[in-house]
C-alpha positions in Angstrom: 25.9 -3.4 -44.1 24.2 -3.0 -47.5 25.6 0.2 -49.0 23.0 0.6 -51.7 21.2 4.0 -51.8 17.9 2.5 -50.5 19.4 0.7 -47.5 17.9 1.7 -44.2 20.2 2.9 -41.4 20.1 0.8 -38.2 17.9 2.0 -35.4 19.7 4.2 -33.0 19.8 2.7 -29.5 20.2 4.4 -26.1 23.5 4.4 -24.4 24.0 2.7 -21.0 24.0 6.1 -19.4 20.6 6.9 -21.0 19.4 3.5 -20.0 20.2 4.3 -16.4 18.4 7.6 -16.6 15.3 5.9 -18.0 15.4 3.3 -15.2 15.8 5.9 -12.5 12.7 7.7 -13.8 10.7 4.4 -13.9 11.7 3.7 -10.3 10.9 7.2 -9.2 7.4 7.0 -10.8 6.7 3.6 -9.2 7.7 5.0 -5.8 5.5 8.1 -6.4 2.5 5.8 -7.3 3.2 3.7 -4.2 3.2 6.7 -2.0 0.1 8.4 -3.4 -1.9 5.1 -3.3 -0.7 4.4 0.3 -1.8 7.8 1.5 -5.1 7.6 -0.3 -6.0 4.0 0.8 -8.0 5.4 3.9 -9.7 8.0 1.8 -11.2 5.8 -0.9 -14.6 4.6 0.2 -15.1 1.9 -2.4 -14.3 -1.6 -1.0 -13.1 -3.1 -4.3 -10.8 -0.2 -4.8 -9.3 -0.5 -1.3 -8.5 -4.1 -1.9 -6.9 -3.5 -5.3 -5.0 -0.4 -4.2 -3.6 -2.3 -1.2 -2.1 -4.9 -3.7 -0.9 -2.2 -6.0 1.0 -0.3 -3.2 3.0 -3.5 -2.7 3.4 -4.1 -6.5 4.6 -0.6 -7.1 7.1 -0.9 -4.2 8.3 -4.3 -5.5 8.7 -2.8 -9.0 10.8 0.0 -7.7 12.9 -2.5 -5.8 13.5 -4.6 -8.9 14.5 -1.5 -10.8 16.8 -0.4 -8.0 18.5 -3.9 -8.1 19.0 -3.6 -11.9 20.4 0.0 -11.4 23.0 -1.3 -8.9 24.1 -3.9 -11.5 24.5 -1.0 -13.9 26.8 0.7 -11.4 24.1 3.3 -10.4 23.8 2.9 -6.6 21.8 6.0 -5.8 18.5 5.8 -7.9 17.1 8.9 -6.2 19.9 11.1 -7.5 19.5 13.1 -10.7 15.7 12.8 -10.9 14.3 16.0 -12.5 12.5 18.7 -10.7 9.6 18.1 -13.0 9.1 14.6 -11.8 9.3 15.7 -8.2 6.6 18.3 -9.0 4.5 15.6 -10.6 4.8 13.3 -7.5 3.8 16.1 -5.2 0.8 16.9 -7.3 -0.4 13.3 -7.4 -1.1 13.5 -3.7 -3.4 16.5 -4.2 -6.2 14.5 -5.8 -9.6 15.1 -4.2 -11.5 11.9 -4.7 -11.4 8.3 -6.0 -11.9 9.3 -9.6 -9.0 11.7 -9.5 -6.7 9.1 -7.9 -7.6 6.4 -10.4 -7.5 8.8 -13.4 -4.1 10.1 -12.6 -2.2 7.3 -10.9 -3.4 4.6 -13.2 -4.8 6.1 -16.4 -2.0 8.7 -16.8 1.2 7.5 -15.0 0.7 3.7 -14.9 -0.5 3.7 -18.5 2.5 5.7 -19.6 4.8 3.4 -17.6 3.2 0.5 -19.4 3.9 2.0 -22.8 7.5 2.7 -21.8 8.0 -0.8 -20.4 6.7 -2.4 -23.6 8.9 -0.2 -25.7 12.1 -0.6 -23.7 13.5 -3.6 -25.6 13.5 -1.5 -28.8 15.2 1.4 -27.1 18.0 -0.5 -25.4 20.6 -2.9 -26.8 18.4 -5.8 -25.9 21.0 -8.4 -27.0 23.4 -7.0 -24.4 20.9 -5.8 -21.8 18.8 -8.9 -21.3 18.5 -8.5 -17.5 16.8 -5.1 -18.0 14.5 -6.5 -20.6 13.4 -9.3 -18.3 12.7 -6.9 -15.5 11.0 -4.1 -17.4 9.4 -5.6 -20.4 8.4 -9.0 -19.0 7.8 -8.8 -15.3 6.8 -5.2 -14.8 4.9 -4.9 -18.0 2.7 -7.8 -17.1 1.9 -6.5 -13.6 1.3 -2.9 -14.8 -1.0 -4.1 -17.6 -3.1 -5.9 -15.1 -3.3 -2.8 -12.9 -4.3 -0.6 -15.8 -6.9 -3.0 -17.0 -8.5 -3.1 -13.5 -8.4 0.7 -13.3 -10.1 1.1 -16.7 -12.9 -1.3 -15.8 -13.4 0.0 -12.3 -13.2 3.7 -13.4 -16.1 3.1 -15.9 -18.4 2.4 -13.0 -17.5 5.2 -10.7 -16.4 8.2 -12.9 -19.9 9.6 -13.0 -20.0 9.8 -9.2 -17.2 12.3 -9.2 -17.9 15.0 -11.8 -15.1 17.3 -12.8 -12.2 14.8 -12.5 -11.1 15.5 -16.1 -9.4 18.8 -15.3 -7.1 17.2 -12.7 -6.3 14.3 -15.0 -5.4 16.7 -17.8 -3.2 18.7 -15.5 -1.2 15.7 -14.3 -0.8 14.5 -17.8 0.5 17.9 -18.8 3.1 17.8 -16.0 4.4 14.4 -17.3 4.4 15.6 -20.9 6.2 18.9 -19.8 9.1 16.8 -18.4 9.5 14.7 -21.5 7.2 11.9 -20.6 8.1 8.8 -18.7 11.6 8.5 -20.2 12.3 12.2 -20.2 13.3 11.9 -23.9 10.1 13.0 -25.6 9.7 16.6 -26.9 8.4 18.5 -23.9 4.9 19.9 -23.9 3.4 22.8 -22.0 2.1 22.3 -18.5 -1.5 23.4 -18.0 -2.5 25.8 -15.2 -3.1 24.0 -11.9 -6.9 23.6 -11.4 -8.3 25.5 -8.4 -9.6 23.8 -5.3 -7.0 21.1 -4.8 -5.8 21.3 -1.2 -3.8 18.4 0.3 -6.2 16.0 2.0 -3.5 13.7 3.2 -3.1 12.2 5.7 -6.7 11.3 6.2 -7.8 11.9 9.8 -10.7 9.4 9.4 -10.9 6.5 7.1 -13.8 6.4 4.6 -16.5 3.8 3.9 -19.5 3.8 1.6 -22.6 5.5 2.8 -24.9 3.2 4.6 -22.3 0.7 5.7 -22.8 -0.2 9.4 -20.3 1.2 11.9 -19.0 -0.9 14.7 -20.5 -0.5 18.2 -18.1 -1.4 21.0 -20.9 -1.8 23.5 -22.3 -4.9 21.7 -19.0 -6.5 20.7 -19.1 -9.5 23.0 -16.7 -12.3 22.3 -18.6 -15.7 22.2 -16.9 -18.6 24.1 -14.6 -20.4 21.7 -15.5 -23.9 22.9 -19.1 -23.4 24.1 -20.2 -21.5 21.0 -17.7 -22.4 18.3 -19.9 -21.3 15.3 -20.7 -17.9 16.9 -17.1 -17.4 17.9 -15.8 -18.3 14.4 -18.1 -15.7 12.8 -17.2 -13.1 15.4 -13.5 -13.6 14.8 -13.6 -13.4 11.1 -15.7 -10.3 11.2 -12.7 -8.8 13.1 -10.4 -10.2 10.5 -12.3 -8.4 7.8 -11.7 -5.2 9.8 -8.0 -5.6 9.5 -8.4 -3.3 6.5 -8.0 -0.5 9.2 -4.5 -1.8 9.9 -3.7 -1.5 6.2 -5.1 2.0 6.1 -3.1 2.9 9.2 0.1 1.6 7.5 -0.8 3.6 4.4 -0.8 6.8 6.4 2.3 5.8 8.3 4.1 5.2 5.0 3.0 8.5 3.6 4.0 10.4 6.7 7.5 9.0 7.0 9.2 9.7 3.6 12.6 10.5 5.3 13.0 6.8 6.2 15.3 4.5 4.2 13.9 2.7 1.1 14.1 -0.7 2.7 11.7 0.5 5.4 9.3 1.8 2.8 9.5 -1.5 1.0 8.8 -3.4 4.2 5.9 -1.2 5.2 4.4 -1.6 1.7 4.5 -5.3 2.1 3.1 -5.1 5.6 0.2 -3.0 4.3 -0.6 -5.6 1.6 -0.4 -8.4 4.2 -3.1 -6.6 6.3 -5.3 -6.3 3.2 -4.9 -10.0 2.7 -5.9 -10.6 6.3 -9.0 -8.5 5.7 -9.6 -10.6 2.6 -9.4 -13.9 4.5 -12.0 -12.4 6.8 -14.1 -11.5 3.8 -13.8 -15.0 2.4 -14.9 -16.7 5.6 -17.8 -14.3 6.5 -19.1 -14.8 2.9 -18.8 -18.5 3.3 -20.6 -18.3 6.6 -23.5 -16.4 5.0 -22.9 -12.7 5.4 -22.4 -10.0 2.9 -19.4 -7.6 3.3 -21.7 -4.6 3.5 -23.5 -6.2 6.5 -20.3 -6.4 8.7 -19.9 -3.4 11.1 -16.8 -1.5 10.1 -14.4 -0.8 13.0 -13.3 2.6 11.6 -12.7 3.8 15.1 -9.3 2.0 15.3 -7.9 4.0 12.4 -9.5 7.2 13.6 -8.1 7.0 17.1 -4.6 5.8 15.9 -4.4 8.9 13.7 -4.4 11.1 16.8 -0.9 9.8 17.4 2.2 10.7 15.4 3.3 8.2 12.8 6.3 7.0 14.8 4.1 6.1 17.7 1.5 4.5 15.5 4.1 2.2 14.0 5.6 1.3 17.4 2.2 0.6 18.8 1.2 -1.6 15.9 4.4 -3.6 15.5 5.7 -3.8 19.1 2.5 -4.0 21.1 -0.7 -4.9 19.1 0.8 -7.6 16.9 3.0 -9.3 19.5 0.1 -9.3 22.0 -2.1 -11.1 19.4 0.2 -14.1 18.9 -1.2 -16.3 21.7 -4.7 -15.8 20.4 -3.7 -16.9 16.9 -2.1 -20.1 18.3 -5.2 -20.9 20.4 -7.6 -20.3 17.4 -5.5 -22.5 15.1 -5.4 -25.4 17.6 -9.2 -25.0 18.3 -10.1 -25.0 14.6 -7.8 -28.0 13.9 -9.4 -29.9 16.8 -12.9 -29.4 15.4 -11.8 -30.2 11.8 -12.3 -26.6 10.5 -9.4 -26.8 8.1 -10.3 -23.6 6.2 -10.3 -21.4 9.4 -7.1 -23.1 10.6 -5.4 -22.5 7.3 -6.5 -18.8 7.3 -5.1 -18.1 10.7 -1.9 -20.0 10.0 -1.0 -17.7 7.1 -1.9 -14.7 9.2 0.3 -15.9 12.0 3.2 -16.4 9.6 2.8 -12.8 8.3 2.6 -11.3 11.8 5.9 -12.9 12.8 7.6 -10.9 10.0 5.7 -7.7 11.1 7.0 -8.1 14.6 10.6 -8.5 13.3 10.2 -5.4 11.2 8.9 -3.5 14.2 12.0 -4.5 16.2 14.2 -3.4 13.3 12.6 -0.1 12.3 11.2 1.3 15.5 14.7 2.3 16.8 15.4 3.9 13.4 12.2 5.8 13.4 12.9 7.1 17.0 16.3 8.3 15.9 15.2 9.8 12.6 12.4 11.8 14.1 14.2 12.9 17.3 12.6 10.8 20.0 14.5 10.4 23.2 12.7 7.2 24.2 13.9 3.6 23.9 11.8 1.1 22.0 10.9 -0.5 25.3 9.7 2.8 26.7 7.6 3.8 23.7 6.1 0.3 23.7 5.0 0.7 27.3 3.7 4.2 26.8 1.7 3.4 23.7 0.3 0.2 25.2 -1.0 2.2 28.2 -2.5 4.7 25.7 -4.1 1.7 23.9 -5.7 0.4 27.0 -7.4 3.8 27.5 -8.3 4.5 23.9 -9.0 1.4 21.9 -12.6 0.8 20.9 -12.0 -3.0 20.7 -12.2 -5.0 23.9 -10.2 -7.8 22.2 -7.1 -5.5 22.1 -7.4 -4.8 25.8 -7.8 -8.5 26.6 -4.8 -9.4 24.5 -2.7 -6.8 26.3 -3.8 -8.1 29.7 -3.2 -11.7 28.7 0.3 -10.7 27.4 1.2 -9.5 30.9 -0.5 -12.2 32.8 -3.2 -10.0 34.1 -6.3 -11.4 32.4 -9.4 -11.5 34.6 -10.9 -14.3 32.4 
């Protein structure tokens, strides 16, 4: 080292213990964003935001999982331990947003933006030469994903902020909570937390999912399935309208995820992916109905599925979705794929093929996690018993005749 009086001292780097502490905080904040966004998915009426939030729930879960993996490599096997009370208070407060603007302004424009700054700065904080795996995870993969999320939020927020006056107070409060705990890393000089703004009760979980004013609502009385072979074009449009409405499945999973925080991380990670899969299935419906000449806002929204599911506890919702509804739907997917291939409708056949593959994983997860949910939340039923009970409930309460038909077909009792 140059010993001359003007020589600059080398930059001080964080220790491996400090690095672990930073990564734990990153992972905790990603999980907090995942949880708030999942819980709020049903409560955000804007369609674009629903689609983006569904993706970001999964991306936040995947980010946390990558951080957990790096922490294990650094001999830290319990990433939830040692997280400050201040960050826990911040996570709890995030859920208390009141509208779309407050969700976007806090989750994205406060927490995600601060995470992005920390991710980009991490190579200069750690011993990058020795800590290359962390740099690759944090400053390459996670920074890229988070930058895209923040850019979307900035652009979307500019168009909706004026619809939700007063959001600034909640943003400033959340920002002050993060600053009071030393920022994302916990190493910044702490600031003072602002008083909590009045009028912020917890709105989660949403009893009813929200849509934009004026969007048509599904009428079960006129939902008649066209014959697949006799009316192939009408049947195709009918089916993809229902695909678009799989957004309600994603919203249901968002509330389930929010209501089951006691479950293991692997379960939360799987449910986050399941949620995004259902958003993607809605998007394949969106793509096809648009190609077939309809606008999204012209498709009747089957909000009744979410609303009636929310009258059940979360455990029963999950069991019903993954051990009844999704298995019952498999034969119909096979029949549709074969039909569309036979009439050379390659686009529709491809769409249902990817849906079918996703659903197979969802059924596997249902078999894995339903017993754990039953044990965790004190149910005395077997998975088979709760499947039978919730299926009987479905037959009485679903607004969608297709779900009833699938259940009947699954048991060989179809009248068609």
